[in-house]
SERO-4910 file (N, C-alpha, C, O; in steps of 0.05 Angstrom, whole numbers):
BEGIN
 pado doro    nc1    nc2    nc3   cac1   cac2   cac3    cc1    cc2    cc3    oc1    oc2    oc3
  Met    A     17    -21      2     -4      4      7     14     23     -8     35     11    -11
  Gly    A     16     42    -17     33     73    -12     21     97    -13      0     97    -26
  Gly    A     25    110     -6     12    134     -6     14    139     13     20    123     31
  Ser    A      7    175     20      5    188     56    -24    178     62    -45    173     50
  Val    A    -14    177     85    -39    166    100    -43    183    128    -27    180    147
  Met    A    -61    197    129    -62    215    157    -78    190    178    -91    172    168
  Lys    A    -74    192    204    -92    173    223    -91    197    246    -71    212    248
  Val    A   -111    199    260   -115    202    292   -122    185    304   -141    170    299
  Leu    A   -102    183    329   -110    158    353   -114    168    372    -99    186    380
  Gly    A   -140    158    391   -145    165    405   -145    149    434   -138    125    435
  Ser    A   -155    165    458   -158    148    476   -181    126    476   -177    106    490
  Gly    A   -202    128    464   -220    118    465   -245    141    469   -269    139    475
  Lys    A   -230    161    465   -256    184    463   -253    202    437   -234    200    421
  Ser    A   -269    217    435   -272    238    404   -257    248    400   -248    263    417
  Val    A   -242    247    372   -223    267    376   -226    293    352   -215    295    330
  Gly    A   -243    310    363   -248    325    335   -233    342    327   -213    347    341
  Leu    A   -240    364    295   -227    380    296   -214    403    309   -193    411    300
  Glu    A   -226    418    333   -219    421    342   -192    413    362   -172    426    366
  Phe    A   -197    397    368   -165    390    387   -145    380    362   -125    370    371
  Val    A   -146    380    336   -132    373    319   -111    412    311    -87    419    311
  Glu    A   -141    425    306   -133    450    294   -133    480    307   -129    502    299
  Ser    A   -138    470    327   -133    495    358   -122    500    380   -132    512    399
  Pro    A    -93    487    376    -79    481    404    -72    500    406    -77    516    388
  Ala    A    -58    508    424    -44    533    438    -28    532    425    -22    551    410
  Ile    A    -11    505    425     17    491    413     10    471    402    -11    460    409
  Ser    A     26    463    381     28    437    367     55    423    375     78    432    378
  Val    A     47    402    378     84    393    395     86    370    372     67    354    370
  Val    A    113    368    350    117    360    328    138    335    339    150    342    359
  Leu    A    144    315    330    163    289    337    165    276    301    145    265    292
  Pro    A    184    277    287    193    268    269    199    233    285    210    230    307
  Val    A    189    210    269    204    185    269    213    177    255    207    187    234
  Phe    A    233    155    253    238    149    229    258    111    242    282    115    246
  Asn    A    250     86    246    264     67    252    269     66    286    289     56    297
  Glu    A    253     76    296    251     87    327    235     63    354    229     66    378
  Ala    A    235     40    334    216     23    352    225     19    382    207     19    399
  Gly    A    255     14    390    266      9    414    259     35    433    258     34    458
  Ile    A    254     54    419    253     81    446    231     92    439    221    106    457
  Ile    A    219     92    418    191    112    414    172    113    438    168    133    451
  Ser    A    164     92    442    145     90    468    158    107    485    154    131    483
  Asp    A    170    100    498    190    120    518    177    149    513    160    163    524
  Ile    A    195    152    488    191    192    481    170    205    478    167    229    482
  Val    A    153    188    469    129    195    463    105    205    491     86    221    493
  Arg    A    116    187    506    103    190    528    122    219    544    110    240    549
  Ala    A    142    216    549    158    235    566    143    257    543    122    262    554
  Tyr    A    142    273    518    136    297    508    104    286    523     97    299    542
  Tyr    A     93    273    519     67    290    529     67    289    552     57    311    558
  Gly    A     73    279    573     75    283    599     83    313    603     70    332    613
  Glu    A    112    311    590    122    336    604    107    362    588    106    381    603
  Ile    A     99    365    569     78    390    554     52    384    559     37    395    575
  Cys    A     41    357    539     18    367    534     -6    357    545    -28    352    536
  Arg    A     10    353    581     -6    349    609    -11    372    613    -33    375    624
  Lys    A      5    395    609      9    421    621     -4    445    614    -11    463    628
  Leu    A     -6    440    577    -11    459    561    -34    460    546    -40    437    539
  Pro    A    -47    473    538    -65    454    509    -49    456    488    -35    473    477
  Ser    A    -55    432    483    -36    431    458    -42    404    454    -54    389    470
  Val    A    -31    398    428    -38    371    406     -5    359    398     13    371    387
  Leu    A     -5    332    407     23    323    392     10    307    365    -11    298    358
  Val    A     36    311    355     43    298    323     61    283    318     85    287    320
  Val    A     51    268    312     75    242    308     75    245    277     55    242    263
  Ala    A    105    253    268    105    244    241    127    220    237    151    222    243
  Glu    A    116    202    228    131    171    223    131    166    196    110    167    182
  Asp    A    154    160    186    164    171    155    173    141    144    198    137    144
  Gly    A    160    124    137    165     91    119    189     79    147    213     72    144
  Ser    A    173     78    175    187     63    189    185     34    180    162     26    176
  Thr    A    211     12    176    203    -15    174    220    -41    198    226    -64    193
  Asp    A    224    -25    224    231    -35    241    199    -43    266    200    -55    288
  Gly    A    184    -35    258    158    -39    279    158    -10    289    153    -13    313
  Thr    A    161     14    284    156     31    291    134     43    295    124     53    315
  Arg    A    123     40    263     87     49    263     69     26    276     45     29    277
  Glu    A     79      4    287     56     -8    304     69     -3    333     52     -4    351
  Val    A     82      0    338     88      8    375     73     36    372     59     40    391
  Leu    A     71     59    352     57     81    355     32     76    365     22     83    386
  Ala    A     21     58    336     -5     40    348    -19     40    369    -41     51    373
  Ser    A     -4     26    382     -1      7    406    -10     34    434    -19     31    456
  Leu    A     -3     54    423    -10     71    449    -34     85    443    -36    106    456
  Arg    A    -52     80    430    -78     91    428    -95    102    448   -109    122    448
  Asn    A    -91     80    467    -98     69    486    -95     88    511   -112     91    528
  Glu    A    -74     99    512    -60    116    528    -66    140    529    -77    149    550
  Phe    A    -60    159    504    -70    188    505    -70    199    468    -56    192    449
  Pro    A    -91    217    474    -92    227    436    -67    233    431    -50    239    448
  Met    A    -64    232    405    -46    239    378    -56    237    353    -72    219    347
  Val    A    -47    258    335    -38    259    316    -10    240    306     14    238    312
  Leu    A    -32    225    283     -7    202    275     -5    217    242    -28    221    232
  Leu    A     14    223    228     20    228    206     45    201    193     68    199    200
  Ser    A     30    182    173     38    171    178     43    145    150     28    126    147
  Asp    A     66    150    133     69    150     97     82    113     98     98    104    114
  His    A     72    100     81     84     77     79    113     77     61    123     55     57
  Asn    A    125    100     52    141    105     33    159    127     46    149    147     56
  Arg    A    181    123     47    197    146     54    196    165     38    193    162     14
  Lys    A    198    193     53    201    209     49    226    229     51    232    249     38
  Gly    A    239    215     72    263    238     75    265    258    101    249    275     94
  Tyr    A    271    263    119    268    278    142    262    309    124    240    319    128
  Ala    A    276    322    109    266    352    102    236    347     91    219    363     99
  Arg    A    229    327     76    194    329     72    180    319     83    156    325     79
  Gly    A    187    303     99    172    293    123    169    310    139    146    311    148
  Val    A    188    330    150    182    354    179    168    376    161    147    387    166
  Gly    A    183    378    139    158    401    128    133    397    121    119    416    126
  Asp    A    119    377    109     91    362    112     80    370    135     58    382    135
  Ala    A    103    363    169     86    350    190     84    384    204     72    388    225
  Leu    A     99    408    188     91    430    198     64    440    186     44    448    197
  Arg    A     68    437    165     55    445    145     23    437    153      3    448    142
  Ser    A     22    419    169      1    401    185    -16    422    213    -39    421    220
  Cys    A      1    433    219      6    441    247    -16    465    253    -13    484    237
  Gly    A    -34    469    269    -61    489    283    -36    506    313    -15    504    326
  Gly    A    -51    515    311    -42    535    346    -22    564    328    -14    569    306
  Asp    A    -21    576    355     -2    599    349     30    595    349     46    612    340
  Trp    A     37    564    363     67    560    364     59    532    353     38    520    350
  Val    A     94    523    347     93    491    338    124    490    359    140    508    361
  Phe    A    124    464    374    155    465    382    158    431    371    143    411    370
  Phe    A    182    437    364    189    413    350    216    396    361    238    408    361
  Ser    A    216    379    366    241    360    371    243    333    361    224    317    357
  Asp    A    279    327    356    285    309    338    273    282    360    274    289    384
  Ser    A    265    260    357    261    235    376    274    218    372    262    199    361
  Asp    A    301    215    376    321    200    384    334    196    410    350    178    415
  Gly    A    324    214    427    327    211    452    348    224    464    359    218    485
  Gln    A    357    248    446    384    255    447    379    287    467    395    297    483
  Tyr    A    356    296    462    335    323    475    324    314    508    316    291    511
  Phe    A    325    325    520    304    325    543    281    344    543    284    368    537
  Pro    A    261    334    548    230    352    545    223    380    564    210    400    557
  Ser    A    238    373    597    230    384    609    251    416    582    237    436    585
  Asp    A    263    420    571    286    438    562    262    449    550    264    472    543
  Phe    A    236    435    545    221    469    535    211    481    543    194    492    529
  Trp    A    214    491    572    207    503    579    230    528    594    226    548    607
  Arg    A    257    511    581    281    535    572    261    558    546    257    582    548
  Leu    A    256    544    531    246    552    513    228    569    510    230    591    498
  Trp    A    206    558    523    178    575    527    178    594    541    165    612    531
  Glu    A    187    600    560    204    623    575    207    640    558    194    660    564
  Arg    A    219    642    540    230    665    523    222    672    498    234    687    481
  Arg    A    192    655    496    175    661    462    173    687    469    182    699    449
  Asp    A    166    704    485    159    729    488    183    753    473    204    758    485
  Gly    A    176    765    449    194    777    430    210    767    415    231    776    406
  Tyr    A    198    743    410    212    726    400    195    711    383    177    697    392
  Asp    A    202    711    346    183    693    340    199    663    331    185    644    327
  Met    A    222    660    328    231    634    335    259    620    361    283    621    356
  Val    A    249    612    380    270    600    398    285    569    396    278    545    396
  Val    A    300    578    396    316    555    378    345    542    400    363    556    409
  Gly    A    342    515    404    361    502    420    390    507    424    400    500    402
  Arg    A    405    512    436    436    508    428    452    494    442    459    504    464
  Lys    A    463    463    435    468    445    448    498    457    469    514    470    457
  Val    A    502    452    494    520    467    503    548    448    505    571    455    509
  Arg    A    539    427    501    554    396    492    549    375    490    538    356    500
  Arg    A    566    387    462    549    354    445    558    336    450    581    335    459
  Ser    A    542    313    446    542    289    456    542    273    432    524    258    426
  Glu    A    565    276    417    566    268    382    595    256    386    610    260    405
  Gly    A    599    242    365    631    245    352    647    262    341    637    281    329
  Leu    A    671    260    343    692    283    337    684    290    314    682    314    311
  His    A    680    278    296    671    283    267    651    308    264    656    330    254
  Arg    A    627    298    276    602    306    276    603    344    287    589    363    281
  Ile    A    622    342    300    635    363    332    642    390    304    633    412    296
  Val    A    670    363    297    686    383    271    661    396    248    651    419    249
  Leu    A    657    379    233    633    389    213    620    406    225    616    426    210
  Ala    A    605    410    260    589    430    255    608    458    256    608    475    239
  Asn    A    621    459    276    641    485    274    639    497    253    624    516    249
  Gly    A    658    484    233    651    495    205    639    494    193    646    505    172
  Phe    A    613    482    190    584    492    177    592    518    191    609    534    185
  His    A    574    515    214    568    549    230    590    574    219    581    594    209
  Arg    A    615    570    221    632    583    207    631    598    177    637    622    176
  Ile    A    621    581    153    614    587    129    586    594    130    577    612    115
  Val    A    578    588    139    546    600    148    547    631    162    537    647    147
  Asn    A    556    642    185    565    659    191    579    678    179    575    701    186
  Gly    A    599    672    158    612    693    141    593    700    119    590    724    111
  Leu    A    577    676    108    572    673     77    546    703     85    545    725     73
  Phe    A    528    694    110    503    711    109    506    725    127    484    731    137
  Gly    A    532    741    144    532    755    167    504    750    181    483    761    180
  Leu    A    511    733    192    491    721    227    516    714    238    539    713    230
  Asp    A    501    708    267    511    696    293    497    679    306    484    684    326
  Leu    A    500    653    293    484    630    299    508    609    315    532    613    313
  His    A    497    592    325    518    569    334    509    540    333    525    521    333
  Asp    A    481    540    332    462    516    334    447    517    317    427    504    322
  Ala    A    449    535    282    427    531    271    411    509    260    390    516    249
  Asp    A    414    491    261    409    458    250    400    444    273    397    420    273
  Cys    A    396    458    293    386    445    331    358    436    324    342    455    320
  Gly    A    345    405    321    320    398    314    304    396    344    289    377    349
  Phe    A    307    415    359    288    431    382    286    456    386    305    471    393
  Arg    A    264    463    383    264    487    376    224    494    380    207    476    377
  Leu    A    220    524    388    198    531    393    192    557    356    202    578    348
  Ile    A    175    542    349    165    566    326    132    585    330    109    582    337
  Arg    A    142    596    324    108    620    313    105    608    287    124    608    271
  Arg    A     74    595    278     65    589    257     63    606    234     55    600    211
  Glu    A     73    632    245     68    657    219     99    652    208    109    662    187
  Val    A    110    637    223    141    640    209    136    613    190    145    616    167
  Ile    A    125    590    194    126    569    187    117    574    157    133    570    139
  Arg    A     93    583    152     85    596    142     92    619    114     83    627     93
  Ser    A    115    622    133    134    646    115    144    625    101    130    618     83
  Val    A    163    612    104    196    594    106    192    572     99    211    567     85
  Val    A    177    551    100    180    524     94    182    518     66    197    500     58
  Asp    A    166    534     50    168    529     27    191    527     11    197    509     -4
  Asp    A    205    550     17    224    554     14    248    540     14    264    540     -4
  Val    A    251    531     30    272    511     36    270    485     17    250    472     10
  Arg    A    300    481     11    306    459    -11    323    456    -21    322    443    -41
  Phe    A    357    471     -9    381    469    -22    389    453     -2    404    436    -11
  Leu    A    384    452     30    412    441     40    401    412     54    393    411     78
  Lys    A    400    385     35    389    369     41    394    354     77    379    341     91
  Tyr    A    417    361     79    423    351    100    427    370    126    441    367    146
  Ser    A    409    391    118    411    406    147    378    420    133    386    432    113
  Phe    A    363    421    133    337    425    135    333    447    156    328    470    148
  Trp    A    336    442    185    341    469    201    358    489    199    354    511    210
  Ala    A    380    483    182    401    509    183    386    527    156    390    551    157
  Glu    A    374    518    139    363    536    129    346    543    127    343    565    116
  Phe    A    328    530    135    305    548    152    316    571    171    309    594    167
  Thr    A    332    564    190    331    579    206    349    607    188    346    631    194
  Ile    A    365    598    170    383    624    151    350    639    144    343    659    156
  Arg    A    336    628    126    319    640    119    295    659    129    279    675    119
  Ala    A    302    647    160    273    673    173    288    695    182    280    718    176
  Cys    A    324    689    205    338    706    208    334    736    184    330    759    189
  Leu    A    338    722    158    347    748    137    320    750    121    318    756     97
  Lys    A    290    742    148    267    748    124    256    768    152    232    774    154
  Gly    A    279    777    177    275    787    190    258    776    219    254    791    239
  Phe    A    251    751    218    240    746    237    261    749    261    284    755    255
  Arg    A    254    744    285    264    751    311    273    722    325    254    710    335
  Val    A    293    713    326    310    695    328    335    695    352    355    708    350
  Cys    A    330    684    366    349    674    397    355    651    403    340    635    392
  Glu    A    378    638    421    385    612    417    387    612    446    399    630    459
  Val    A    374    589    457    374    581    484    393    561    491    392    540    477
  Pro    A    415    562    512    428    530    519    400    509    521    377    515    525
  Ile    A    415    483    517    392    466    530    421    445    525    442    451    514
  Ser    A    408    411    541    421    397    547    425    378    525    410    379    505
  His    A    451    356    527    449    346    498    458    311    503    481    304    498
  Gly    A    444    298    509    450    267    510    452    248    488    437    248    468
  Ser    A    480    224    492    481    209    476    458    187    467    444    177    484
  Arg    A    457    182    448    440    167    433    429    143    452    444    131    469
  Val    A    408    138    448    409    114    479    403     84    461    407     62    471
  His    A    395     88    439    384     68    415    394     69    390    385     86    375
  Gly    A    414     51    380    418     46    358    441     72    344    457     84    357
  Asp    A    437     76    315    459     99    316    449    116    292    431    105    278
  Thr    A    459    142    283    454    161    273    443    151    239    455    137    222
  His    A    415    164    237    417    148    210    421    163    183    410    155    162
  Ile    A    442    190    183    452    196    165    480    205    171    494    206    151
  Tyr    A    492    212    193    524    217    189    535    202    193    547    202    214
  Lys    A    538    181    173    563    159    184    589    165    180    587    175    158
  Pro    A    609    165    185    634    170    176    641    160    147    657    172    133
  Ser    A    632    143    141    639    131    114    627    152     93    636    155     70
  Lys    A    601    169    107    582    185     82    583    210     85    567    227     77
  Ile    A    613    216    104    617    244    106    631    257     81    624    280     77
  Pro    A    651    245     60    655    267     43    638    275     27    640    298     18
  Val    A    613    256     19    597    258     -1    574    281     10    563    298     -4
  Ile    A    570    278     38    557    303     49    568    332     63    557    349     77
  Val    A    595    329     50    601    354     58    607    368     23    604    392     18
  Leu    A    615    350      6    604    368    -20    588    378    -18    588    403    -17
  Lys    A    565    360    -15    534    380    -24    526    394    -10    514    412    -21
  Gln    A    528    395     18    518    406     39    537    443     22    521    461     17
  Leu    A    566    448     17    577    457      0    561    483    -21    558    508    -23
  Arg    A    554    454    -36    548    457    -57    514    471    -57    504    481    -77
  Gly    A    500    468    -27    479    472    -22    478    501    -19    466    517    -33
  Leu    A    497    508      6    491    538      3    511    555    -15    518    578    -11
  Ala    A    519    540    -33    522    562    -58    492    565    -71    489    584    -86
  His    A    479    554    -68    461    546    -84    446    565    -82    440    580   -100
  Leu    A    432    567    -41    431    583    -26    432    616    -27    415    633    -31
  Tyr    A    462    616    -20    466    645    -21    460    657    -48    451    680    -47
  Ile    A    463    645    -73    453    650    -99    413    666   -105    401    683   -118
  Asp    A    408    643    -86    374    641    -89    369    664    -65    345    667    -60
  Leu    A    385    679    -52    375    692    -29    390    725    -41    382    745    -29
  Lys    A    408    728    -62    421    745    -67    410    755    -86    414    778    -93
  Asn    A    388    734   -102    367    745   -127    347    753   -119    328    759   -134
  Gly    A    347    754    -86    312    761    -81    297    739    -71    278    747    -58
  His    A    298    717    -71    283    688    -69    280    690    -40    269    672    -27
***
């Protein structure tokens, strides 16, 4: 079976359009092949945020093949959620973009679901929302391999020099965003295949949206390994990132 399927999972109660479309905040978790931890991750974010704020939990599952989809389905009797599930793999950028477009409410909180972020850090972002359009987590101590840290530092030096910015963690997958920023930016993101959030952040800053970075914690993966930044793929990734930055620079210079 192919194609995109949207499922609304509830806890035996009716989940109407008001629940889906009119929360104060949408909490978005993207998922791909995280069967070993996704149950704990979803429970943690729901308990930390959704039980305390008027919100909707949106889980964007992207063609998992390890039983993740079945694990998510098993949670239907515990709490309501919106499950965006696709039988075919979209890839991170397209999957996240589709999830962001589906959200209602004034704010969208996004967190990668690999277990490296801490749900309690959400409140560090939430308390800084007044006066900003996007609050981005800044990993103060990255729990990643040396190659990832070196790549990130080099990438940000290039980004800041090329676009005149002062960003430290532009690609962080832990952030709070006003929905008007999403509407203005998400459809333009297309050049940085491996850094969706970096391009999103660059475009938001250059459109005049108010962006700040807030220190957050960062832990090691508790299950599995990175799906993208494997050492053997680094040379190809670097070349594609440099090419993408060049195309992004030209695109922005031409006023797009």
